[in-house]
VOPAGU-2260 file (C-alpha; in pm, 1 decimal, decimal comma):
REM VOPAGU-2260
SITE   aa  ch    i         X         Y         Z
SITE  MET   A    0      19,6      -8,1      43,6
SITE  ILE   A    1     283,5     214,9      98,0
SITE  GLY   A    2     450,7     186,5    -264,8
SITE  THR   A    3     162,7     230,0    -477,7
SITE  TYR   A    4      63,3     549,4    -258,9
SITE  LYS   A    5     440,3     674,1    -323,6
SITE  ARG   A    6     382,9     603,4    -680,8
SITE  CYS   A    7      76,1     714,9    -758,4
SITE  PRO   A    8    -200,5     807,8    -466,6
SITE  CYS   A    9    -490,9     808,3    -787,9
SITE  ARG   A   10    -389,8     451,3    -825,5
SITE  TYR   A   11    -385,8     367,0    -404,7
SITE  GLU   A   12    -718,6     545,8    -405,4
SITE  LEU   A   13    -857,1     297,8    -661,6
SITE  GLU   A   14    -651,0     -13,6    -543,6
SITE  TYR   A   15    -763,2      70,7    -184,5
SITE  ILE   A   16   -1048,6     274,7     -91,5
SITE  HIS   A   17   -1246,8     202,5    -321,1
SITE  ASP   A   18   -1094,8    -124,7    -331,7
SITE  LEU   A   19   -1134,7    -234,6    -721,7
SITE  LYS   A   20    -874,9    -499,6    -904,9
SITE  PRO   A   21    -865,1    -609,2   -1249,4
SITE  VAL   A   22   -1060,7    -925,9   -1368,9
SITE  ALA   A   23    -784,2   -1028,9   -1559,0
SITE  SER   A   24    -441,9   -1125,0   -1492,1
SITE  SER   A   25     -86,8   -1066,3   -1733,8
SITE  GLU   A   26      48,9   -1401,0   -1809,5
SITE  ALA   A   27     348,8   -1215,8   -1594,3
SITE  LEU   A   28     233,9   -1193,2   -1268,4
SITE  THR   A   29      59,1   -1538,8   -1329,3
SITE  ILE   A   30     479,2   -1672,9   -1394,9
SITE  GLY   A   31     608,8   -1489,5   -1121,9
SITE  THR   A   32     333,0   -1627,3    -862,3
SITE  ASN   A   33     370,4   -2000,4   -1011,0
SITE  TYR   A   34     724,0   -1955,3    -956,2
SITE  HIS   A   35     713,5   -1822,5    -614,8
SITE  ALA   A   36     472,7   -2164,2    -525,8
SITE  ASN   A   37     755,8   -2338,3    -692,9
SITE  VAL   A   38    1045,0   -2182,1    -472,6
SITE  GLU   A   39     806,9   -2189,8    -102,5
SITE  ARG   A   40     839,3   -2565,2    -221,9
SITE  ILE   A   41    1152,1   -2660,6    -269,4
SITE  LEU   A   42    1257,9   -2450,8      79,4
SITE  ARG   A   43     932,0   -2671,7     229,5
SITE  ARG   A   44    1164,8   -2946,5     103,5
SITE  GLU   A   45     870,8   -3095,3     -85,1
SITE  GLU   A   46     842,9   -3183,7    -483,6
SITE  TYR   A   47     729,2   -2908,2    -688,1
SITE  ASP   A   48     593,6   -2848,0   -1049,4
SITE  HIS   A   49     890,5   -2836,4   -1323,9
SITE  SER   A   50     634,7   -2763,6   -1591,6
SITE  GLY   A   51     658,6   -2420,9   -1827,4
SITE  LEU   A   52     883,2   -2161,4   -1771,5
SITE  ALA   A   53     827,7   -2085,7   -1387,8
SITE  GLY   A   54     888,4   -2473,0   -1342,0
SITE  LYS   A   55    1253,1   -2350,2   -1546,0
SITE  MET   A   56    1317,4   -2056,4   -1293,1
SITE  ALA   A   57    1253,9   -2269,7   -1035,8
SITE  GLU   A   58    1480,8   -2544,2   -1139,7
SITE  ALA   A   59    1700,3   -2244,6   -1164,3
SITE  PHE   A   60    1664,7   -2155,5    -843,9
SITE  GLU   A   61    1740,5   -2469,2    -677,6
SITE  LYS   A   62    2084,8   -2523,8    -892,9
SITE  TYR   A   63    2219,3   -2156,7    -847,3
SITE  ILE   A   64    2079,0   -2057,4    -520,1
SITE  ASP   A   65    2231,9   -2181,7    -213,9
SITE  TRP   A   66    1921,7   -2183,8       3,4
SITE  GLU   A   67    1992,7   -2528,4     195,4
SITE  GLY   A   68    2200,9   -2358,9     435,2
SITE  TRP   A   69    1944,1   -2086,9     480,6
SITE  GLN   A   70    1755,6   -2352,4     696,5
SITE  ALA   A   71    1413,8   -2133,6     645,8
SITE  ILE   A   72    1096,1   -2121,3     689,3
SITE  PRO   A   73     861,5   -1991,1     397,6
SITE  GLU   A   74     550,3   -1782,7     390,7
SITE  GLN   A   75     564,9   -1568,8     731,2
SITE  GLU   A   76     331,3   -1289,8     861,8
SITE  PHE   A   77     363,9   -1028,5    1006,8
SITE  ARG   A   78     191,8    -777,3    1215,4
SITE  ILE   A   79     386,3    -475,0    1437,5
SITE  ARG   A   80     309,1    -145,1    1599,5
SITE  ILE   A   81     520,8     164,8    1490,9
SITE  SER   A   82     338,4     390,7    1651,1
SITE  ARG   A   83     -39,6     430,8    1844,6
SITE  GLY   A   84    -269,8     306,5    1603,7
SITE  ILE   A   85       9,1     228,6    1329,1
SITE  TYR   A   86      16,4    -165,3    1216,0
SITE  LEU   A   87     322,3    -250,0     975,3
SITE  LYS   A   88     155,3    -592,0     798,8
SITE  GLY   A   89     298,3    -767,8     550,7
SITE  ARG   A   90     417,8   -1110,0     432,5
SITE  LEU   A   91     772,9   -1249,8     412,3
SITE  ASP   A   92     888,2   -1495,5     130,3
SITE  ALA   A   93    1107,7   -1672,4     362,0
SITE  ILE   A   94    1240,6   -1610,6     702,9
SITE  THR   A   95    1543,1   -1774,3     832,2
SITE  THR   A   96    1562,9   -1935,0    1173,5
SITE  GLU   A   97    1814,9   -1683,2    1301,3
SITE  GLY   A   98    1538,4   -1413,7    1223,2
SITE  ILE   A   99    1655,6   -1288,9     858,5
SITE  PRO   A  100    1421,9   -1235,8     589,0
SITE  VAL   A  101    1463,4   -1334,1     265,4
SITE  GLU   A  102    1233,7   -1197,4     -39,3
SITE  HIS   A  103    1256,4   -1349,7    -417,5
SITE  LYS   A  104    1191,8   -1148,6    -699,5
SITE  THR   A  105    1161,8   -1211,4   -1050,6
SITE  THR   A  106    1255,6    -938,8   -1364,1
SITE  GLY   A  107    1285,4    -859,8   -1724,1
SITE  GLN   A  108    1628,4    -641,9   -1675,1
SITE  SER   A  109    1961,6    -786,0   -1657,2
SITE  VAL   A  110    2065,8    -881,2   -1268,7
SITE  LEU   A  111    2354,5    -763,8   -1317,0
SITE  GLU   A  112    2540,3    -453,2   -1132,3
SITE  LYS   A  113    2258,4    -233,5   -1224,2
SITE  TYR   A  114    1985,1    -391,0   -1100,4
SITE  ILE   A  115    2096,8    -463,6    -795,9
SITE  ASP   A  116    2216,7     -74,8    -730,6
SITE  HIS   A  117    1833,0      -5,7    -671,0
SITE  LEU   A  118    1859,2    -254,0    -383,0
SITE  ALA   A  119    2016,5      94,3    -175,4
SITE  TYR   A  120    1682,5     311,3    -187,3
SITE  ASP   A  121    1390,5     -44,5    -164,1
SITE  ASP   A  122    1141,2       7,3      71,4
SITE  GLN   A  123    1031,4    -329,9      52,1
SITE  ILE   A  124    1348,1    -486,6     210,7
SITE  ALA   A  125    1327,4    -184,1     502,3
SITE  ILE   A  126     986,8    -266,0     585,3
SITE  TYR   A  127    1033,5    -673,4     622,8
SITE  MET   A  128    1433,8    -545,9     805,3
SITE  LEU   A  129    1188,7    -335,7    1034,6
SITE  ALA   A  130     890,8    -627,7    1073,8
SITE  THR   A  131    1152,5    -884,9    1187,9
SITE  LYS   A  132    1414,0    -659,6    1365,4
SITE  SER   A  133    1722,7    -741,9    1148,3
SITE  GLU   A  134    1953,9    -521,4    1000,2
SITE  ARG   A  135    2003,8    -764,8     742,6
SITE  ALA   A  136    1864,1    -931,6     430,4
SITE  ILE   A  137    1850,6   -1150,7     173,8
SITE  TYR   A  138    1742,8   -1112,2    -141,0
SITE  THR   A  139    1725,6   -1321,6    -468,5
SITE  ILE   A  140    1705,9   -1202,7    -830,1
SITE  MET   A  141    1579,1   -1402,3   -1111,0
SITE  GLN   A  142    1576,7   -1268,5   -1444,5
SITE  LYS   A  143    1293,1   -1419,6   -1710,3
SITE  PRO   A  144    1416,5   -1557,6   -2007,8
SITE  MET   A  145    1523,5   -1369,4   -2272,8
SITE  ILE   A  146    1453,7   -1574,3   -2514,7
SITE  ARG   A  147    1173,4   -1605,2   -2737,7
SITE  GLN   A  148    1006,5   -1988,8   -2836,7
SITE  GLY   A  149    1050,3   -2007,0   -3197,9
SITE  LYS   A  150     772,9   -2053,9   -3461,8
SITE  THR   A  151     904,0   -2414,7   -3560,4
SITE  GLU   A  152     974,0   -2499,3   -3231,9
SITE  SER   A  153     790,0   -2716,1   -2975,6
SITE  GLU   A  154     681,2   -2604,6   -2647,8
SITE  ALA   A  155     960,6   -2902,6   -2518,0
SITE  GLU   A  156    1237,8   -2805,6   -2737,3
SITE  TYR   A  157    1234,9   -2451,9   -2619,2
SITE  LEU   A  158    1175,5   -2527,5   -2237,9
SITE  GLU   A  159    1464,7   -2732,0   -2293,6
SITE  ARG   A  160    1613,5   -2439,4   -2462,1
SITE  VAL   A  161    1519,1   -2230,9   -2130,7
SITE  SER   A  162    1674,1   -2474,2   -1899,9
SITE  ALA   A  163    2067,2   -2466,8   -2109,4
SITE  TRP   A  164    1993,0   -2053,3   -2107,1
SITE  TYR   A  165    1947,5   -2028,3   -1733,5
SITE  SER   A  166    2340,2   -1975,8   -1625,1
SITE  PRO   A  167    2433,2   -1786,5   -1252,6
SITE  GLU   A  168    2496,6   -1455,6   -1448,7
SITE  HIS   A  169    2091,4   -1509,6   -1464,8
SITE  VAL   A  170    1983,9   -1605,0   -1103,6
SITE  LEU   A  171    2166,9   -1384,0    -831,6
SITE  SER   A  172    2153,6   -1424,9    -429,8
SITE  VAL   A  173    2252,6   -1093,8    -260,7
SITE  ASN   A  174    2297,1   -1008,4     133,4
SITE  VAL   A  175    2128,2    -610,7     165,5
SITE  TYR   A  176    2230,3    -421,9     446,1
SITE  ARG   A  177    2056,6     -99,5     696,8
SITE  THR   A  178    2171,7      31,5     982,2
SITE  ALA   A  179    1993,1      60,9    1305,3
SITE  GLY   A  180    2000,0     445,8    1200,7
SITE  GLU   A  181    1884,4     403,0     860,0
SITE  LEU   A  182    1557,7     191,5    1024,0
SITE  SER   A  183    1446,2     444,2    1263,1
SITE  GLU   A  184    1486,7     712,7     934,4
SITE  LYS   A  185    1246,6     515,4     731,5
SITE  LYS   A  186    1007,9     397,8    1049,2
SITE  ALA   A  187     970,8     782,3    1065,5
SITE  GLU   A  188     898,2     830,9     726,5
SITE  LEU   A  189     604,7     521,4     745,0
SITE  ILE   A  190     439,0     692,4    1028,6
SITE  TYR   A  191     473,7    1010,4     859,6
SITE  LEU   A  192     313,9     877,1     504,0
SITE  VAL   A  193      63,5     709,6     658,9
SITE  LYS   A  194    -106,1     984,6     883,3
SITE  GLN   A  195     -57,2    1159,2     509,3
SITE  ILE   A  196    -295,6     916,6     378,5
SITE  GLN   A  197    -513,5     953,0     651,3
SITE  ARG   A  198    -559,0    1283,2     629,0
SITE  THR   A  199    -553,8    1328,4     240,4
SITE  LYS   A  200    -902,0    1421,7      67,6
SITE  LEU   A  201    -699,8    1422,3    -292,7
SITE  PHE   A  202    -568,6    1166,3    -457,8
SITE  TRP   A  203    -359,8    1286,6    -738,4
SITE  ARG   A  204    -220,1    1150,1   -1033,0
SITE  ASN   A  205     146,3    1067,2   -1089,5
SITE  PRO   A  206     170,7    1111,5   -1515,4
SITE  ASN   A  207     514,9    1016,6   -1517,4
SITE  THR   A  208     455,2     647,0   -1337,6
SITE  CYS   A  209     234,5     612,6   -1601,9
SITE  ALA   A  210     505,4     696,3   -1843,9
SITE  LEU   A  211     739,3     477,9   -1686,8
SITE  THR   A  212     496,8     129,4   -1655,7
SITE  PRO   A  213     163,0      39,5   -1801,7
SITE  CYS   A  214     -82,9      65,3   -1499,2
SITE  PRO   A  215    -384,5    -161,8   -1482,5
SITE  TYR   A  216    -614,5     101,2   -1390,4
SITE  ALA   A  217    -537,1     309,2   -1706,9
SITE  SER   A  218    -919,2     268,0   -1844,0
SITE  ILE   A  219   -1042,2     411,2   -1523,2
SITE  CYS   A  220    -798,2     648,6   -1432,9
SITE  LEU   A  221    -956,4     990,9   -1568,0
SITE  ASN   A  222   -1323,9     929,1   -1528,4
SITE  TYR   A  223   -1391,8     666,8   -1262,2
SITE  GLU   A  224   -1703,9     719,2   -1049,0
SITE  PRO   A  225   -1817,9     494,6    -768,5
SITE  ALA   A  226   -2191,0     488,0    -922,6
SITE  MET   A  227   -2022,6     336,1   -1249,1
SITE  GLU   A  228   -2083,2     -43,5   -1355,9
SITE  LEU   A  229   -1749,4    -156,8   -1492,5
SITE  ALA   A  230   -1591,3    -411,7   -1681,0
SITE  GLY   A  231   -1243,0    -579,3   -1630,1
SITE  TYR   A  232   -1279,1    -508,9   -1273,1
SITE  THR   A  233   -1460,5    -642,1    -963,1
SITE  LYS   A  234   -1436,4    -545,5    -621,7
SITE  LYS   A  235   -1148,8    -721,1    -400,9
SITE  GLU   A  236   -1308,0    -913,7     -84,9
SITE  ARG   A  237   -1009,2    -760,8     142,8
SITE  LYS   A  238    -799,3    -497,5     110,5
SITE  ASN   A  239    -482,5    -708,4     111,0
SITE  GLU   A  240    -606,9   -1022,1     -54,3
SITE  GLU   A  241    -196,4   -1173,6     -54,1
SITE  LEU   A  242    -254,4   -1166,1     322,4
SITE  TRP   A  243    -493,4   -1434,4     456,7
SITE  LYS   A  244    -419,7   -1423,4     878,8
SITE  TYR   A  245    -395,8   -1007,4     924,0
């Protein structure tokens, strides 16, 4: 919710005040969801689905990430009080037995230095560190295949080529650190933002964000009225459907 508000207050209003969501999921989102489900099974030492792109990505994770030493417990929710009446809720991809949060990301970009540089500014990592009282986080980055299926190529042949394409330069695990002072500043920023959201009556649009990434709410951004019957959107069952406990 914090990330959405910082990117575009108008999207925040549509998604978390009017509780709207697109009916259709993108192919990229589906692949990412299936990949995360496979990684969860890997960490539990269970059999996972090897089929499709998500299966080949999971195989690369299992092969190139040193996950066995983490002793990680996957999919953990948290709820902590950061100020009077303000609670931080979320879900960790995993947490190690030492209390270190683990986050898994998929990306269409190169996972080399240029991508890793942005981790110094990543809000989500700092929030997970606040939640776990840890000054370290483990961040895994899985690059989606940059090769496409050929016109005369079967799916099996394509997936075999995807498996051969993966190498250590496409799959990384990095340690991210924050000092106690940096985490204290982040906590103060979160409290300020929550109070700002609670006070605001004008959820303005951020056209700079629109220009950078496609928005799933673009078709209703300029003309939404609560009484409208919307094609392609439905009401969420809960404000945060990714959370099942809090």
